[in-house]
PDBQT receptor file of N, H, CA, C and O in Angstrom, charges set to zero:
ATOM      1  N   UNK A   1      75.095 124.903  47.109  1.00  0.00    +0.000 N 
ATOM      2  CA  UNK A   1      74.701 125.680  48.372  1.00  0.00    +0.000 C 
ATOM      3  C   UNK A   1      75.080 124.929  49.048  1.00  0.00    +0.000 C 
ATOM      4  O   UNK A   1      75.649 125.576  49.927  1.00  0.00    +0.000 OA
ATOM      5  N   UNK A   2      75.233 123.120  49.433  1.00  0.00    +0.000 N 
ATOM      6  H   UNK A   2      74.771 122.594  48.718  1.00  0.00    +0.000 HD
ATOM      7  CA  UNK A   2      76.073 122.851  50.743  1.00  0.00    +0.000 C 
ATOM      8  C   UNK A   2      77.752 123.462  51.194  1.00  0.00    +0.000 C 
ATOM      9  O   UNK A   2      78.333 123.788  52.229  1.00  0.00    +0.000 OA
ATOM     10  N   UNK A   3      78.020 123.384  49.917  1.00  0.00    +0.000 N 
ATOM     11  H   UNK A   3      77.548 123.119  49.076  1.00  0.00    +0.000 HD
ATOM     12  CA  UNK A   3      79.537 123.679  49.724  1.00  0.00    +0.000 C 
ATOM     13  C   UNK A   3      79.851 125.009  50.609  1.00  0.00    +0.000 C 
ATOM     14  O   UNK A   3      80.794 125.135  51.390  1.00  0.00    +0.000 OA
ATOM     15  N   UNK A   4      78.776 126.037  50.290  1.00  0.00    +0.000 N 
ATOM     16  H   UNK A   4      78.010 125.934  49.656  1.00  0.00    +0.000 HD
ATOM     17  CA  UNK A   4      78.763 127.528  51.377  1.00  0.00    +0.000 C 
ATOM     18  C   UNK A   4      78.429 127.190  52.843  1.00  0.00    +0.000 C 
ATOM     19  O   UNK A   4      79.048 127.733  53.758  1.00  0.00    +0.000 OA
ATOM     20  N   UNK A   5      77.648 126.474  53.021  1.00  0.00    +0.000 N 
ATOM     21  H   UNK A   5      77.144 126.033  52.277  1.00  0.00    +0.000 HD
ATOM     22  CA  UNK A   5      77.696 125.691  54.745  1.00  0.00    +0.000 C 
ATOM     23  C   UNK A   5      78.887 125.387  55.084  1.00  0.00    +0.000 C 
ATOM     24  O   UNK A   5      79.399 126.177  55.877  1.00  0.00    +0.000 OA
ATOM     25  N   UNK A   6      79.730 124.206  54.647  1.00  0.00    +0.000 N 
ATOM     26  H   UNK A   6      79.314 123.564  54.002  1.00  0.00    +0.000 HD
ATOM     27  CA  UNK A   6      80.786 123.598  54.661  1.00  0.00    +0.000 C 
ATOM     28  C   UNK A   6      81.637 124.664  54.965  1.00  0.00    +0.000 C 
ATOM     29  O   UNK A   6      82.240 124.637  56.038  1.00  0.00    +0.000 OA
ATOM     30  N   UNK A   7      81.844 125.995  53.866  1.00  0.00    +0.000 N 
ATOM     31  H   UNK A   7      81.354 126.017  52.994  1.00  0.00    +0.000 HD
ATOM     32  CA  UNK A   7      82.677 126.925  54.215  1.00  0.00    +0.000 C 
ATOM     33  C   UNK A   7      82.421 128.153  55.226  1.00  0.00    +0.000 C 
ATOM     34  O   UNK A   7      83.231 129.064  55.394  1.00  0.00    +0.000 OA
ATOM     35  N   UNK A   8      80.808 128.013  56.066  1.00  0.00    +0.000 N 
ATOM     36  H   UNK A   8      80.149 127.273  55.930  1.00  0.00    +0.000 HD
ATOM     37  CA  UNK A   8      80.466 129.095  57.034  1.00  0.00    +0.000 C 
ATOM     38  C   UNK A   8      81.320 127.990  58.122  1.00  0.00    +0.000 C 
ATOM     39  O   UNK A   8      82.253 128.622  58.617  1.00  0.00    +0.000 OA
ATOM     40  N   UNK A   9      81.297 126.888  58.520  1.00  0.00    +0.000 N 
ATOM     41  H   UNK A   9      80.539 126.375  58.118  1.00  0.00    +0.000 HD
ATOM     42  CA  UNK A   9      81.775 126.016  59.446  1.00  0.00    +0.000 C 
ATOM     43  C   UNK A   9      83.213 126.137  59.317  1.00  0.00    +0.000 C 
ATOM     44  O   UNK A   9      83.934 126.028  60.309  1.00  0.00    +0.000 OA
ATOM     45  N   UNK A  10      83.676 126.353  58.162  1.00  0.00    +0.000 N 
ATOM     46  H   UNK A  10      83.090 126.441  57.356  1.00  0.00    +0.000 HD
ATOM     47  CA  UNK A  10      85.432 126.431  58.501  1.00  0.00    +0.000 C 
ATOM     48  C   UNK A  10      85.480 127.712  58.795  1.00  0.00    +0.000 C 
ATOM     49  O   UNK A  10      86.126 128.037  59.791  1.00  0.00    +0.000 OA
ATOM     50  N   UNK A  11      84.832 128.699  58.024  1.00  0.00    +0.000 N 
ATOM     51  H   UNK A  11      84.307 128.434  57.215  1.00  0.00    +0.000 HD
ATOM     52  CA  UNK A  11      85.055 130.335  58.947  1.00  0.00    +0.000 C 
ATOM     53  C   UNK A  11      84.988 130.839  60.014  1.00  0.00    +0.000 C 
ATOM     54  O   UNK A  11      85.685 131.844  60.153  1.00  0.00    +0.000 OA
ATOM     55  N   UNK A  12      84.007 130.310  61.409  1.00  0.00    +0.000 N 
ATOM     56  H   UNK A  12      83.441 129.493  61.296  1.00  0.00    +0.000 HD
ATOM     57  CA  UNK A  12      84.042 130.323  62.395  1.00  0.00    +0.000 C 
ATOM     58  C   UNK A  12      85.001 129.455  63.137  1.00  0.00    +0.000 C 
ATOM     59  O   UNK A  12      85.650 130.025  64.015  1.00  0.00    +0.000 OA
ATOM     60  N   UNK A  13      85.236 128.040  62.928  1.00  0.00    +0.000 N 
ATOM     61  H   UNK A  13      84.709 127.577  62.216  1.00  0.00    +0.000 HD
ATOM     62  CA  UNK A  13      86.136 127.621  63.463  1.00  0.00    +0.000 C 
ATOM     63  C   UNK A  13      87.958 128.620  63.068  1.00  0.00    +0.000 C 
ATOM     64  O   UNK A  13      88.927 128.929  63.760  1.00  0.00    +0.000 OA
ATOM     65  N   UNK A  14      87.646 128.760  61.878  1.00  0.00    +0.000 N 
ATOM     66  H   UNK A  14      86.859 128.509  61.316  1.00  0.00    +0.000 HD
ATOM     67  CA  UNK A  14      89.243 129.698  61.555  1.00  0.00    +0.000 C 
ATOM     68  C   UNK A  14      89.123 130.449  62.638  1.00  0.00    +0.000 C 
ATOM     69  O   UNK A  14      89.906 130.199  63.555  1.00  0.00    +0.000 OA
ATOM     70  N   UNK A  15      88.173 131.503  62.817  1.00  0.00    +0.000 N 
ATOM     71  H   UNK A  15      87.536 131.706  62.073  1.00  0.00    +0.000 HD
ATOM     72  CA  UNK A  15      88.078 132.937  63.463  1.00  0.00    +0.000 C 
ATOM     73  C   UNK A  15      88.292 132.393  65.055  1.00  0.00    +0.000 C 
ATOM     74  O   UNK A  15      89.149 132.850  65.811  1.00  0.00    +0.000 OA
ATOM     75  N   UNK A  16      87.629 131.655  65.294  1.00  0.00    +0.000 N 
ATOM     76  H   UNK A  16      86.933 131.284  64.680  1.00  0.00    +0.000 HD
ATOM     77  CA  UNK A  16      87.792 131.241  67.010  1.00  0.00    +0.000 C 
ATOM     78  C   UNK A  16      89.300 130.704  67.131  1.00  0.00    +0.000 C 
ATOM     79  O   UNK A  16      89.995 131.221  68.006  1.00  0.00    +0.000 OA
ATOM     80  N   UNK A  17      89.835 129.747  66.354  1.00  0.00    +0.000 N 
ATOM     81  H   UNK A  17      89.271 129.327  65.643  1.00  0.00    +0.000 HD
ATOM     82  CA  UNK A  17      91.136 129.567  66.628  1.00  0.00    +0.000 C 
ATOM     83  C   UNK A  17      91.882 130.714  66.702  1.00  0.00    +0.000 C 
ATOM     84  O   UNK A  17      92.696 130.671  67.625  1.00  0.00    +0.000 OA
ATOM     85  N   UNK A  18      91.895 131.666  66.097  1.00  0.00    +0.000 N 
ATOM     86  H   UNK A  18      91.234 131.701  65.348  1.00  0.00    +0.000 HD
ATOM     87  CA  UNK A  18      92.600 132.898  65.767  1.00  0.00    +0.000 C 
ATOM     88  C   UNK A  18      92.114 134.111  66.721  1.00  0.00    +0.000 C 
ATOM     89  O   UNK A  18      92.399 135.285  66.483  1.00  0.00    +0.000 OA
ATOM     90  N   UNK A  19      91.073 133.535  68.220  1.00  0.00    +0.000 N 
ATOM     91  H   UNK A  19      90.842 132.581  68.413  1.00  0.00    +0.000 HD
ATOM     92  CA  UNK A  19      90.277 134.208  69.027  1.00  0.00    +0.000 C 
ATOM     93  C   UNK A  19      89.572 135.271  68.916  1.00  0.00    +0.000 C 
ATOM     94  O   UNK A  19      89.328 136.065  69.824  1.00  0.00    +0.000 OA
ATOM     95  N   UNK A  20      89.068 135.358  67.331  1.00  0.00    +0.000 N 
ATOM     96  H   UNK A  20      89.266 134.713  66.593  1.00  0.00    +0.000 HD
ATOM     97  CA  UNK A  20      87.760 136.361  66.963  1.00  0.00    +0.000 C 
ATOM     98  C   UNK A  20      86.880 135.484  66.475  1.00  0.00    +0.000 C 
ATOM     99  O   UNK A  20      86.538 135.400  65.295  1.00  0.00    +0.000 OA
ATOM    100  N   UNK A  21      86.435 134.697  67.544  1.00  0.00    +0.000 N 
ATOM    101  H   UNK A  21      86.713 134.764  68.502  1.00  0.00    +0.000 HD
ATOM    102  CA  UNK A  21      84.663 134.939  66.985  1.00  0.00    +0.000 C 
ATOM    103  C   UNK A  21      83.886 135.631  67.303  1.00  0.00    +0.000 C 
ATOM    104  O   UNK A  21      82.695 135.341  67.191  1.00  0.00    +0.000 OA
ATOM    105  N   UNK A  22      84.200 136.481  67.676  1.00  0.00    +0.000 N 
ATOM    106  H   UNK A  22      85.167 136.717  67.768  1.00  0.00    +0.000 HD
ATOM    107  CA  UNK A  22      83.194 137.441  67.952  1.00  0.00    +0.000 C 
ATOM    108  C   UNK A  22      82.811 137.926  66.844  1.00  0.00    +0.000 C 
ATOM    109  O   UNK A  22      81.720 138.494  66.790  1.00  0.00    +0.000 OA
ATOM    110  N   UNK A  23      83.809 137.782  65.458  1.00  0.00    +0.000 N 
ATOM    111  H   UNK A  23      84.695 137.320  65.501  1.00  0.00    +0.000 HD
ATOM    112  CA  UNK A  23      83.046 138.181  64.370  1.00  0.00    +0.000 C 
ATOM    113  C   UNK A  23      82.771 137.486  63.524  1.00  0.00    +0.000 C 
ATOM    114  O   UNK A  23      83.104 137.716  62.361  1.00  0.00    +0.000 OA
ATOM    115  N   UNK A  24      81.762 135.951  64.066  1.00  0.00    +0.000 N 
ATOM    116  H   UNK A  24      81.492 135.764  65.010  1.00  0.00    +0.000 HD
ATOM    117  CA  UNK A  24      80.852 135.362  63.134  1.00  0.00    +0.000 C 
ATOM    118  C   UNK A  24      80.306 135.295  62.309  1.00  0.00    +0.000 C 
ATOM    119  O   UNK A  24      80.115 134.394  61.491  1.00  0.00    +0.000 OA
ATOM    120  N   UNK A  25      79.805 136.751  62.467  1.00  0.00    +0.000 N 
ATOM    121  H   UNK A  25      79.960 137.483  63.131  1.00  0.00    +0.000 HD
ATOM    122  CA  UNK A  25      78.483 137.418  61.611  1.00  0.00    +0.000 C 
ATOM    123  C   UNK A  25      79.254 137.980  59.911  1.00  0.00    +0.000 C 
ATOM    124  O   UNK A  25      78.609 137.934  58.863  1.00  0.00    +0.000 OA
ATOM    125  N   UNK A  26      81.092 138.604  60.028  1.00  0.00    +0.000 N 
ATOM    126  H   UNK A  26      81.615 138.642  60.879  1.00  0.00    +0.000 HD
ATOM    127  CA  UNK A  26      81.339 138.219  58.603  1.00  0.00    +0.000 C 
ATOM    128  C   UNK A  26      81.191 137.174  57.811  1.00  0.00    +0.000 C 
ATOM    129  O   UNK A  26      80.884 137.401  56.641  1.00  0.00    +0.000 OA
ATOM    130  N   UNK A  27      81.352 135.946  58.206  1.00  0.00    +0.000 N 
ATOM    131  H   UNK A  27      81.601 135.761  59.157  1.00  0.00    +0.000 HD
ATOM    132  CA  UNK A  27      80.971 134.670  57.891  1.00  0.00    +0.000 C 
ATOM    133  C   UNK A  27      80.204 134.764  57.114  1.00  0.00    +0.000 C 
ATOM    134  O   UNK A  27      80.306 134.875  55.892  1.00  0.00    +0.000 OA
ATOM    135  N   UNK A  28      79.293 134.725  57.818  1.00  0.00    +0.000 N 
ATOM    136  H   UNK A  28      79.210 134.636  58.810  1.00  0.00    +0.000 HD
ATOM    137  CA  UNK A  28      78.100 134.991  56.577  1.00  0.00    +0.000 C 
ATOM    138  C   UNK A  28      77.846 135.888  55.368  1.00  0.00    +0.000 C 
ATOM    139  O   UNK A  28      77.373 135.583  54.273  1.00  0.00    +0.000 OA
ATOM    140  N   UNK A  29      78.400 137.416  55.960  1.00  0.00    +0.000 N 
ATOM    141  H   UNK A  29      78.784 137.664  56.849  1.00  0.00    +0.000 HD
ATOM    142  CA  UNK A  29      78.044 138.131  55.113  1.00  0.00    +0.000 C 
ATOM    143  C   UNK A  29      79.258 137.816  53.916  1.00  0.00    +0.000 C 
ATOM    144  O   UNK A  29      79.126 138.155  52.740  1.00  0.00    +0.000 OA
ATOM    145  N   UNK A  30      79.983 137.385  54.247  1.00  0.00    +0.000 N 
ATOM    146  H   UNK A  30      80.091 137.110  55.203  1.00  0.00    +0.000 HD
ATOM    147  CA  UNK A  30      81.582 137.008  52.851  1.00  0.00    +0.000 C 
ATOM    148  C   UNK A  30      80.520 135.834  52.397  1.00  0.00    +0.000 C 
ATOM    149  O   UNK A  30      80.296 135.758  51.189  1.00  0.00    +0.000 OA
ATOM    150  N   UNK A  31      80.058 135.199  53.005  1.00  0.00    +0.000 N 
ATOM    151  H   UNK A  31      80.240 135.261  53.987  1.00  0.00    +0.000 HD
ATOM    152  CA  UNK A  31      79.547 134.268  52.054  1.00  0.00    +0.000 C 
ATOM    153  C   UNK A  31      78.121 134.184  51.026  1.00  0.00    +0.000 C 
ATOM    154  O   UNK A  31      77.646 133.324  50.285  1.00  0.00    +0.000 OA
ATOM    155  N   UNK A  32      77.721 135.665  51.460  1.00  0.00    +0.000 N 
ATOM    156  H   UNK A  32      78.107 136.364  52.062  1.00  0.00    +0.000 HD
ATOM    157  CA  UNK A  32      76.231 135.776  50.970  1.00  0.00    +0.000 C 
ATOM    158  C   UNK A  32      74.868 134.481  51.463  1.00  0.00    +0.000 C 
ATOM    159  O   UNK A  32      73.812 134.191  50.901  1.00  0.00    +0.000 OA
ATOM    160  N   UNK A  33      75.507 133.962  52.721  1.00  0.00    +0.000 N 
ATOM    161  H   UNK A  33      76.365 134.198  53.177  1.00  0.00    +0.000 HD
ATOM    162  CA  UNK A  33      74.231 133.242  53.490  1.00  0.00    +0.000 C 
ATOM    163  C   UNK A  33      73.272 134.274  54.376  1.00  0.00    +0.000 C 
ATOM    164  O   UNK A  33      73.563 135.299  54.992  1.00  0.00    +0.000 OA
ATOM    165  N   UNK A  34      72.148 133.657  54.207  1.00  0.00    +0.000 N 
ATOM    166  H   UNK A  34      71.911 132.824  53.707  1.00  0.00    +0.000 HD
ATOM    167  CA  UNK A  34      71.277 134.632  55.691  1.00  0.00    +0.000 C 
ATOM    168  C   UNK A  34      71.735 133.790  56.989  1.00  0.00    +0.000 C 
ATOM    169  O   UNK A  34      72.232 132.672  57.122  1.00  0.00    +0.000 OA
ATOM    170  N   UNK A  35      71.354 134.807  57.889  1.00  0.00    +0.000 N 
ATOM    171  H   UNK A  35      70.951 135.715  57.781  1.00  0.00    +0.000 HD
ATOM    172  CA  UNK A  35      72.016 134.615  59.192  1.00  0.00    +0.000 C 
ATOM    173  C   UNK A  35      70.556 134.231  60.026  1.00  0.00    +0.000 C 
ATOM    174  O   UNK A  35      70.629 133.934  61.218  1.00  0.00    +0.000 OA
ATOM    175  N   UNK A  36      69.255 134.255  59.336  1.00  0.00    +0.000 N 
ATOM    176  H   UNK A  36      69.196 134.496  58.367  1.00  0.00    +0.000 HD
ATOM    177  CA  UNK A  36      68.231 134.168  60.360  1.00  0.00    +0.000 C 
ATOM    178  C   UNK A  36      67.627 132.658  60.391  1.00  0.00    +0.000 C 
ATOM    179  O   UNK A  36      66.645 132.366  61.074  1.00  0.00    +0.000 OA
ATOM    180  N   UNK A  37      68.471 131.549  59.405  1.00  0.00    +0.000 N 
ATOM    181  H   UNK A  37      69.268 131.787  58.851  1.00  0.00    +0.000 HD
ATOM    182  CA  UNK A  37      67.439 130.272  59.133  1.00  0.00    +0.000 C 
ATOM    183  C   UNK A  37      68.620 129.784  60.438  1.00  0.00    +0.000 C 
ATOM    184  O   UNK A  37      68.196 129.242  61.459  1.00  0.00    +0.000 OA
ATOM    185  N   UNK A  38      69.951 130.028  60.258  1.00  0.00    +0.000 N 
ATOM    186  H   UNK A  38      70.295 130.468  59.429  1.00  0.00    +0.000 HD
ATOM    187  CA  UNK A  38      70.639 129.006  61.250  1.00  0.00    +0.000 C 
ATOM    188  C   UNK A  38      70.745 129.898  62.606  1.00  0.00    +0.000 C 
ATOM    189  O   UNK A  38      70.929 129.129  63.549  1.00  0.00    +0.000 OA
ATOM    190  N   UNK A  39      70.699 131.090  62.980  1.00  0.00    +0.000 N 
ATOM    191  H   UNK A  39      70.549 131.715  62.214  1.00  0.00    +0.000 HD
ATOM    192  CA  UNK A  39      70.168 131.701  64.061  1.00  0.00    +0.000 C 
ATOM    193  C   UNK A  39      68.527 130.917  64.658  1.00  0.00    +0.000 C 
ATOM    194  O   UNK A  39      68.556 130.489  65.812  1.00  0.00    +0.000 OA
ATOM    195  N   UNK A  40      67.566 130.807  64.091  1.00  0.00    +0.000 N 
ATOM    196  H   UNK A  40      67.542 131.155  63.153  1.00  0.00    +0.000 HD
ATOM    197  CA  UNK A  40      66.224 130.373  64.323  1.00  0.00    +0.000 C 
ATOM    198  C   UNK A  40      67.017 128.661  65.406  1.00  0.00    +0.000 C 
ATOM    199  O   UNK A  40      67.094 128.382  66.603  1.00  0.00    +0.000 OA
ATOM    200  N   UNK A  41      67.391 128.033  64.237  1.00  0.00    +0.000 N 
ATOM    201  H   UNK A  41      67.329 128.260  63.265  1.00  0.00    +0.000 HD
ATOM    202  CA  UNK A  41      67.767 127.117  64.511  1.00  0.00    +0.000 C 
ATOM    203  C   UNK A  41      68.391 126.507  65.664  1.00  0.00    +0.000 C 
ATOM    204  O   UNK A  41      67.911 125.465  66.110  1.00  0.00    +0.000 OA
ATOM    205  N   UNK A  42      69.835 127.263  66.420  1.00  0.00    +0.000 N 
ATOM    206  H   UNK A  42      70.225 128.110  66.057  1.00  0.00    +0.000 HD
ATOM    207  CA  UNK A  42      70.124 127.817  67.451  1.00  0.00    +0.000 C 
ATOM    208  C   UNK A  42      69.093 128.022  68.747  1.00  0.00    +0.000 C 
ATOM    209  O   UNK A  42      69.073 127.310  69.751  1.00  0.00    +0.000 OA
ATOM    210  N   UNK A  43      68.410 128.947  68.527  1.00  0.00    +0.000 N 
ATOM    211  H   UNK A  43      68.426 129.525  67.712  1.00  0.00    +0.000 HD
ATOM    212  CA  UNK A  43      67.847 129.752  69.442  1.00  0.00    +0.000 C 
ATOM    213  C   UNK A  43      66.573 128.604  69.880  1.00  0.00    +0.000 C 
ATOM    214  O   UNK A  43      66.308 128.186  71.007  1.00  0.00    +0.000 OA
ATOM    215  N   UNK A  44      65.976 128.304  68.701  1.00  0.00    +0.000 N 
ATOM    216  H   UNK A  44      66.191 128.644  67.785  1.00  0.00    +0.000 HD
ATOM    217  CA  UNK A  44      64.775 127.273  69.364  1.00  0.00    +0.000 C 
ATOM    218  C   UNK A  44      65.260 125.748  70.115  1.00  0.00    +0.000 C 
ATOM    219  O   UNK A  44      64.490 125.117  70.839  1.00  0.00    +0.000 OA
ATOM    220  N   UNK A  45      66.396 125.387  69.860  1.00  0.00    +0.000 N 
ATOM    221  H   UNK A  45      67.022 125.901  69.272  1.00  0.00    +0.000 HD
ATOM    222  CA  UNK A  45      66.753 124.084  70.876  1.00  0.00    +0.000 C 
ATOM    223  C   UNK A  45      66.851 122.863  69.285  1.00  0.00    +0.000 C 
ATOM    224  O   UNK A  45      67.355 121.760  69.498  1.00  0.00    +0.000 OA
ATOM    225  N   UNK A  46      66.333 123.198  67.767  1.00  0.00    +0.000 N 
ATOM    226  H   UNK A  46      65.924 124.093  67.594  1.00  0.00    +0.000 HD
ATOM    227  CA  UNK A  46      66.489 122.539  66.989  1.00  0.00    +0.000 C 
ATOM    228  C   UNK A  46      67.779 121.988  67.272  1.00  0.00    +0.000 C 
ATOM    229  O   UNK A  46      67.939 120.966  67.940  1.00  0.00    +0.000 OA
ATOM    230  N   UNK A  47      69.003 122.891  66.595  1.00  0.00    +0.000 N 
ATOM    231  H   UNK A  47      68.873 123.721  66.053  1.00  0.00    +0.000 HD
ATOM    232  CA  UNK A  47      70.272 122.668  66.622  1.00  0.00    +0.000 C 
ATOM    233  C   UNK A  47      71.158 121.695  67.844  1.00  0.00    +0.000 C 
ATOM    234  O   UNK A  47      72.267 121.226  67.588  1.00  0.00    +0.000 OA
ATOM    235  N   UNK A  48      70.607 121.536  68.908  1.00  0.00    +0.000 N 
ATOM    236  H   UNK A  48      69.706 121.917  69.116  1.00  0.00    +0.000 HD
ATOM    237  CA  UNK A  48      70.925 120.861  70.173  1.00  0.00    +0.000 C 
ATOM    238  C   UNK A  48      70.463 119.502  70.020  1.00  0.00    +0.000 C 
ATOM    239  O   UNK A  48      71.068 118.557  70.527  1.00  0.00    +0.000 OA
ATOM    240  N   UNK A  49      68.765 119.296  68.921  1.00  0.00    +0.000 N 
ATOM    241  H   UNK A  49      68.274 120.063  68.510  1.00  0.00    +0.000 HD
ATOM    242  CA  UNK A  49      68.472 118.074  69.351  1.00  0.00    +0.000 C 
ATOM    243  C   UNK A  49      68.567 117.194  68.431  1.00  0.00    +0.000 C 
ATOM    244  O   UNK A  49      68.276 116.013  68.621  1.00  0.00    +0.000 OA
ATOM    245  N   UNK A  50      69.077 117.764  67.084  1.00  0.00    +0.000 N 
ATOM    246  H   UNK A  50      69.313 118.723  66.930  1.00  0.00    +0.000 HD
ATOM    247  CA  UNK A  50      69.693 117.471  65.950  1.00  0.00    +0.000 C 
ATOM    248  C   UNK A  50      71.542 117.042  65.846  1.00  0.00    +0.000 C 
ATOM    249  O   UNK A  50      72.081 116.165  65.172  1.00  0.00    +0.000 OA
ATOM    250  N   UNK A  51      71.987 117.777  66.538  1.00  0.00    +0.000 N 
ATOM    251  H   UNK A  51      71.549 118.490  67.085  1.00  0.00    +0.000 HD
ATOM    252  CA  UNK A  51      73.782 117.768  66.771  1.00  0.00    +0.000 C 
ATOM    253  C   UNK A  51      74.038 116.135  67.026  1.00  0.00    +0.000 C 
ATOM    254  O   UNK A  51      74.679 115.537  66.161  1.00  0.00    +0.000 OA
ATOM    255  N   UNK A  52      73.488 115.302  68.344  1.00  0.00    +0.000 N 
ATOM    256  H   UNK A  52      72.967 115.788  69.047  1.00  0.00    +0.000 HD
ATOM    257  CA  UNK A  52      73.639 114.221  68.586  1.00  0.00    +0.000 C 
ATOM    258  C   UNK A  52      73.780 113.078  67.305  1.00  0.00    +0.000 C 
ATOM    259  O   UNK A  52      74.551 112.167  67.004  1.00  0.00    +0.000 OA
ATOM    260  N   UNK A  53      72.404 113.784  66.687  1.00  0.00    +0.000 N 
ATOM    261  H   UNK A  53      71.778 114.524  66.932  1.00  0.00    +0.000 HD
ATOM    262  CA  UNK A  53      72.760 112.069  65.371  1.00  0.00    +0.000 C 
ATOM    263  C   UNK A  53      73.444 112.678  64.376  1.00  0.00    +0.000 C 
ATOM    264  O   UNK A  53      73.986 112.008  63.498  1.00  0.00    +0.000 OA
ATOM    265  N   UNK A  54      73.494 113.902  64.397  1.00  0.00    +0.000 N 
ATOM    266  H   UNK A  54      73.053 114.446  65.111  1.00  0.00    +0.000 HD
ATOM    267  CA  UNK A  54      74.529 113.795  63.083  1.00  0.00    +0.000 C 
ATOM    268  C   UNK A  54      75.742 113.519  63.453  1.00  0.00    +0.000 C 
ATOM    269  O   UNK A  54      76.445 113.444  62.445  1.00  0.00    +0.000 OA
ATOM    270  N   UNK A  55      76.411 113.305  64.527  1.00  0.00    +0.000 N 
ATOM    271  H   UNK A  55      75.840 113.365  65.345  1.00  0.00    +0.000 HD
ATOM    272  CA  UNK A  55      77.518 113.428  65.031  1.00  0.00    +0.000 C 
ATOM    273  C   UNK A  55      77.621 111.470  64.879  1.00  0.00    +0.000 C 
ATOM    274  O   UNK A  55      78.702 110.928  64.652  1.00  0.00    +0.000 OA
ATOM    275  N   UNK A  56      76.514 110.787  65.028  1.00  0.00    +0.000 N 
ATOM    276  H   UNK A  56      75.636 111.227  65.213  1.00  0.00    +0.000 HD
ATOM    277  CA  UNK A  56      76.222 109.340  65.373  1.00  0.00    +0.000 C 
ATOM    278  C   UNK A  56      76.776 108.928  63.862  1.00  0.00    +0.000 C 
ATOM    279  O   UNK A  56      77.667 108.083  63.776  1.00  0.00    +0.000 OA
ATOM    280  N   UNK A  57      76.207 109.568  62.642  1.00  0.00    +0.000 N 
ATOM    281  H   UNK A  57      75.484 110.255  62.712  1.00  0.00    +0.000 HD
ATOM    282  CA  UNK A  57      75.930 109.427  61.156  1.00  0.00    +0.000 C 
ATOM    283  C   UNK A  57      77.501 109.639  60.905  1.00  0.00    +0.000 C 
ATOM    284  O   UNK A  57      77.808 109.056  59.865  1.00  0.00    +0.000 OA
ATOM    285  N   UNK A  58      78.652 110.304  61.529  1.00  0.00    +0.000 N 
ATOM    286  H   UNK A  58      78.403 110.778  62.374  1.00  0.00    +0.000 HD
ATOM    287  CA  UNK A  58      79.441 110.959  61.212  1.00  0.00    +0.000 C 
ATOM    288  C   UNK A  58      80.731 109.637  61.310  1.00  0.00    +0.000 C 
ATOM    289  O   UNK A  58      80.432 108.597  61.896  1.00  0.00    +0.000 OA
ATOM    290  N   UNK A  59      81.856 109.767  60.816  1.00  0.00    +0.000 N 
ATOM    291  H   UNK A  59      82.099 110.612  60.341  1.00  0.00    +0.000 HD
ATOM    292  CA  UNK A  59      83.067 109.058  61.592  1.00  0.00    +0.000 C 
ATOM    293  C   UNK A  59      83.961 109.386  62.541  1.00  0.00    +0.000 C 
ATOM    294  O   UNK A  59      84.812 108.710  63.118  1.00  0.00    +0.000 OA
ATOM    295  N   UNK A  60      83.560 110.852  62.649  1.00  0.00    +0.000 N 
ATOM    296  H   UNK A  60      82.868 111.401  62.181  1.00  0.00    +0.000 HD
ATOM    297  CA  UNK A  60      84.170 111.826  63.726  1.00  0.00    +0.000 C 
ATOM    298  C   UNK A  60      83.637 111.783  64.700  1.00  0.00    +0.000 C 
ATOM    299  O   UNK A  60      82.421 111.595  64.658  1.00  0.00    +0.000 OA
ATOM    300  N   UNK A  61      84.381 111.956  66.162  1.00  0.00    +0.000 N 
ATOM    301  H   UNK A  61      85.369 112.109  66.196  1.00  0.00    +0.000 HD
ATOM    302  CA  UNK A  61      84.387 111.893  67.310  1.00  0.00    +0.000 C 
ATOM    303  C   UNK A  61      83.228 112.432  67.980  1.00  0.00    +0.000 C 
ATOM    304  O   UNK A  61      82.924 113.319  67.182  1.00  0.00    +0.000 OA
ATOM    305  N   UNK A  62      82.413 112.491  68.870  1.00  0.00    +0.000 N 
ATOM    306  H   UNK A  62      82.660 111.770  69.518  1.00  0.00    +0.000 HD
ATOM    307  CA  UNK A  62      80.973 113.860  69.369  1.00  0.00    +0.000 C 
ATOM    308  C   UNK A  62      82.500 114.822  70.223  1.00  0.00    +0.000 C 
ATOM    309  O   UNK A  62      83.425 114.486  70.963  1.00  0.00    +0.000 OA
ATOM    310  N   UNK A  63      82.117 115.889  69.688  1.00  0.00    +0.000 N 
ATOM    311  H   UNK A  63      81.367 116.161  69.087  1.00  0.00    +0.000 HD
ATOM    312  CA  UNK A  63      82.726 117.093  70.387  1.00  0.00    +0.000 C 
ATOM    313  C   UNK A  63      81.775 117.708  71.365  1.00  0.00    +0.000 C 
ATOM    314  O   UNK A  63      80.998 118.617  71.072  1.00  0.00    +0.000 OA
ATOM    315  N   UNK A  64      81.918 116.986  72.911  1.00  0.00    +0.000 N 
ATOM    316  H   UNK A  64      82.549 116.248  73.149  1.00  0.00    +0.000 HD
ATOM    317  CA  UNK A  64      81.078 117.522  73.730  1.00  0.00    +0.000 C 
ATOM    318  C   UNK A  64      80.717 119.047  74.007  1.00  0.00    +0.000 C 
ATOM    319  O   UNK A  64      79.653 119.276  74.582  1.00  0.00    +0.000 OA
ATOM    320  N   UNK A  65      81.562 120.128  73.624  1.00  0.00    +0.000 N 
ATOM    321  H   UNK A  65      82.427 119.942  73.157  1.00  0.00    +0.000 HD
ATOM    322  CA  UNK A  65      81.641 121.243  73.871  1.00  0.00    +0.000 C 
ATOM    323  C   UNK A  65      80.826 122.045  72.972  1.00  0.00    +0.000 C 
ATOM    324  O   UNK A  65      80.525 123.208  73.240  1.00  0.00    +0.000 OA
ATOM    325  N   UNK A  66      80.354 121.263  71.586  1.00  0.00    +0.000 N 
ATOM    326  H   UNK A  66      80.598 120.318  71.368  1.00  0.00    +0.000 HD
ATOM    327  CA  UNK A  66      79.176 121.682  70.877  1.00  0.00    +0.000 C 
ATOM    328  C   UNK A  66      78.076 121.419  71.112  1.00  0.00    +0.000 C 
ATOM    329  O   UNK A  66      77.211 121.892  70.375  1.00  0.00    +0.000 OA
ATOM    330  N   UNK A  67      77.662 120.494  72.320  1.00  0.00    +0.000 N 
ATOM    331  H   UNK A  67      78.365 120.110  72.919  1.00  0.00    +0.000 HD
ATOM    332  CA  UNK A  67      76.467 120.053  72.304  1.00  0.00    +0.000 C 
ATOM    333  C   UNK A  67      75.979 120.766  73.006  1.00  0.00    +0.000 C 
ATOM    334  O   UNK A  67      74.779 120.660  73.257  1.00  0.00    +0.000 OA
TER     335      UNK A  67
């Protein structure tokens, strides 16, 4: 299941690079993932609270536009 979430991130990033970010829902349907849990996390503020801690645990630089 975890690989599907990496694929979701990749899919959304790819659409953004192509200027087709408004088609983000197609990534969920093509991977067979439910939108609700991720949208709930985003909409209730949990994602914004968790993101900085996640970046601190990784070797990647913090991308401020994601916060």
